[in-house]
C-alpha positions as CSV (number, residue, x, y, z in Angstrom):
1,M,91.7,128.9,40.3
2,S,89.9,125.8,41.7
3,I,89.5,125.9,45.5
4,L,88.8,122.9,47.6
5,L,87.4,123.6,51.1
6,V,87.5,120.7,53.6
7,T,85.8,121.4,56.9
8,S,85.8,118.9,59.8
9,S,84.8,120.5,63.1
10,P,81.9,118.8,65.0
11,R,80.9,122.2,66.5
12,G,78.7,123.2,63.6
13,A,77.8,126.9,63.4
14,A,79.9,127.5,66.6
15,S,83.1,126.3,64.9
16,H,85.8,129.0,64.6
17,S,87.8,126.9,62.1
18,T,84.8,126.4,59.8
19,R,83.9,130.0,60.0
20,I,87.3,131.4,59.1
21,A,88.0,128.8,56.5
22,T,84.6,129.4,54.8
23,E,85.1,133.2,54.8
24,F,88.6,132.6,53.4
25,A,87.2,130.5,50.5
26,Q,84.4,133.0,49.8
27,K,86.9,135.9,49.7
28,L,89.1,134.0,47.3
29,L,86.0,133.2,45.2
30,A,84.9,136.9,45.2
31,A,88.4,138.1,44.3
32,D,88.2,136.5,40.8
33,P,84.9,135.6,39.1
34,S,86.7,132.8,37.3
35,N,87.6,131.0,40.5
36,T,85.5,127.9,41.4
37,L,84.8,126.3,44.8
38,V,84.2,122.7,45.9
39,V,83.1,122.2,49.5
40,R,83.7,118.8,51.3
41,D,81.9,119.0,54.7
42,L,83.2,116.0,56.6
43,V,80.7,116.4,59.4
44,A,77.5,116.6,57.3
45,N,78.9,113.8,55.0
46,P,81.6,111.9,57.0
47,L,83.8,109.5,55.1
48,P,83.8,105.9,56.2
49,H,86.8,105.0,58.3
50,I,89.1,102.6,56.5
51,D,88.1,98.9,57.1
52,T,88.8,95.5,55.7
53,D,86.8,96.1,52.5
54,Y,88.8,99.3,51.8
55,A,92.2,97.8,52.7
56,T,91.6,94.8,50.4
57,G,89.6,96.7,47.7
58,I,92.3,99.2,46.8
59,Y,94.5,96.3,45.8
60,T,91.8,94.3,44.0
61,P,91.2,94.8,40.3
62,A,88.0,96.9,39.7
63,E,86.2,94.1,37.9
64,S,86.9,91.7,40.8
65,R,85.8,93.9,43.7
66,T,82.8,93.0,45.8
67,P,79.9,95.6,45.9
68,R,81.1,96.8,49.2
69,Q,84.7,97.1,48.1
70,A,83.6,99.0,45.0
71,E,81.6,101.4,47.2
72,V,84.4,102.3,49.6
73,V,87.1,102.5,46.9
74,G,84.7,104.7,44.9
75,V,84.5,107.1,47.9
76,S,88.3,107.3,48.0
77,D,88.4,107.9,44.2
78,A,85.9,110.7,44.6
79,V,87.9,112.6,47.2
80,L,91.1,112.0,45.3
81,D,89.5,113.5,42.2
82,E,88.5,116.6,44.1
83,L,92.0,117.0,45.5
84,F,93.7,116.6,42.1
85,A,91.3,119.1,40.5
86,A,92.1,121.8,43.1
87,D,94.8,124.5,42.8
88,T,94.2,125.7,46.4
89,V,93.2,123.5,49.3
90,I,91.8,124.9,52.6
91,L,91.7,122.4,55.4
92,A,89.8,123.4,58.5
93,T,89.9,121.5,61.8
94,G,89.6,122.0,65.5
95,F,92.4,121.0,67.8
96,I,91.1,117.8,69.4
97,N,93.1,115.9,72.0
98,F,96.3,117.6,70.6
99,N,95.6,116.5,67.0
100,I,93.3,116.9,64.1
101,S,89.7,115.8,64.1
102,S,89.0,112.1,63.4
103,T,86.9,113.1,60.4
104,L,89.8,114.9,58.8
105,K,92.1,112.0,59.6
106,S,89.7,109.8,57.6
107,W,90.0,112.2,54.7
108,V,93.8,111.9,54.9
109,D,93.5,108.1,54.9
110,H,91.3,108.1,51.8
111,I,93.7,110.4,49.8
112,S,96.8,108.5,50.8
113,R,96.9,105.8,48.1
114,S,99.9,104.0,46.8
115,G,100.0,104.5,43.0
116,K,97.5,107.3,43.2
117,S,98.9,110.0,45.5
118,F,102.3,108.6,46.1
119,A,104.6,106.0,44.6
120,Y,107.8,104.3,45.4
121,G,110.8,104.3,43.0
122,E,114.5,103.8,42.9
123,N,115.0,106.9,45.1
124,G,112.3,106.1,47.6
125,P,108.8,107.5,47.9
126,K,107.6,110.3,45.7
127,G,104.5,112.5,46.2
128,L,102.2,112.7,43.2
129,V,99.9,115.5,44.4
130,T,102.0,118.5,43.3
131,G,101.5,122.1,42.3
132,K,99.0,123.0,45.1
133,K,98.9,125.6,47.8
134,V,97.5,124.3,51.1
135,Y,96.1,126.4,53.9
136,V,95.4,124.8,57.3
137,V,93.0,126.7,59.5
138,L,93.4,125.4,63.0
139,A,91.3,126.5,66.0
140,S,92.5,125.6,69.5
141,G,91.4,126.4,73.0
142,G,94.9,127.1,74.2
143,V,98.0,128.5,72.6
144,Y,100.2,125.9,71.0
145,S,102.3,127.9,68.5
146,E,104.7,129.0,71.2
147,G,105.6,128.5,74.8
148,A,105.5,125.3,76.9
149,A,102.5,123.8,75.0
150,V,104.3,123.6,71.6
151,Q,105.3,120.0,72.4
152,F,101.6,119.0,72.5
153,D,100.8,120.3,69.0
154,H,100.7,117.1,67.0
155,A,98.2,118.5,64.4
156,I,100.5,120.8,62.4
157,P,103.6,118.5,62.4
158,Y,101.4,115.6,61.3
159,L,99.7,117.5,58.5
160,R,102.9,119.0,57.2
161,G,104.4,115.5,57.3
162,V,101.7,113.6,55.5
163,L,100.8,116.4,53.0
164,G,104.5,116.7,52.2
165,F,104.8,113.0,51.7
166,L,102.0,113.2,49.1
167,G,103.7,116.1,47.3
168,M,102.0,119.1,49.0
169,T,104.9,121.0,50.4
170,D,103.6,124.5,50.2
171,V,101.6,124.6,53.4
172,E,100.6,127.7,55.3
173,V,99.0,127.7,58.7
174,I,96.3,130.1,59.9
175,R,95.8,129.7,63.7
176,I,92.8,130.7,65.8
177,E,94.2,130.0,69.2
178,G,93.4,130.7,72.8
179,V,89.6,130.6,72.2
180,A,89.0,129.0,75.6
181,M,90.5,132.0,77.4
182,G,87.5,134.2,77.4
183,P,85.5,136.5,75.0
184,D,88.3,139.0,74.5
185,A,90.7,136.2,73.6
186,V,88.2,134.8,71.1
187,D,87.8,138.3,69.5
188,A,91.5,138.7,69.3
189,A,92.1,135.3,67.8
190,L,89.4,135.8,65.2
191,A,90.7,139.2,64.3
192,K,94.2,137.9,63.9
193,A,93.1,135.1,61.7
194,T,90.9,137.3,59.6
195,A,93.8,139.7,59.1
196,K,96.0,136.9,57.8
197,V,93.2,135.7,55.5
198,D,92.8,139.2,54.1
199,A,96.5,139.6,53.6
200,V,96.6,136.4,51.6
201,V,93.7,137.4,49.4
202,A,95.2,140.9,48.8
203,S,98.5,139.3,47.9
204,Q,96.9,137.0,45.4
205,Q,95.0,139.9,43.9
206,A,98.2,142.0,43.6
207,A,100.0,139.0,41.9
208,A,97.1,138.6,39.4
209,A,97.1,142.3,38.5
210,A,100.9,142.4,38.1
């Protein structure tokens, strides 16, 4: 199994989403020596936000692109290659202003390419990135999975929508929520997320052994 881990929190070593997602990827890697891991750290190596050169370059034949167009389209091609090569995708993000981080949004922009990751046909749009399991590890200061704050969670609906549009419909969410509510809440949130990670790994090991 090829695993792609995409981290995007600006909090560095203090990031709960990066920590849990990295531990998750490492546990999957350890569960089967044949598994491989590719890490895309969007904070250490942020992708350029889409601009005029990107918007025009993706529709310009390769031989006719300017050097700058070739550069930015090449970046997009690279992240698409990583995505298509992966069997399992782990996306880690903090909950920032009710949505995903801007660095992860840039990654989404680079993988969303007409003719590459989706296409339009007689029956409308069709996602071309299929056969993948996606895990979203989302850390938030408050609780947005239930209660009155659910309406402010634009991160998970957005990711489910755009990933589904691209063909990735098997999406599972691992939340680390309520981390702004004190040390006990942090410990509880991390324990709950770790338990879910461990359950996923155990399930995969059982399936492989069956």
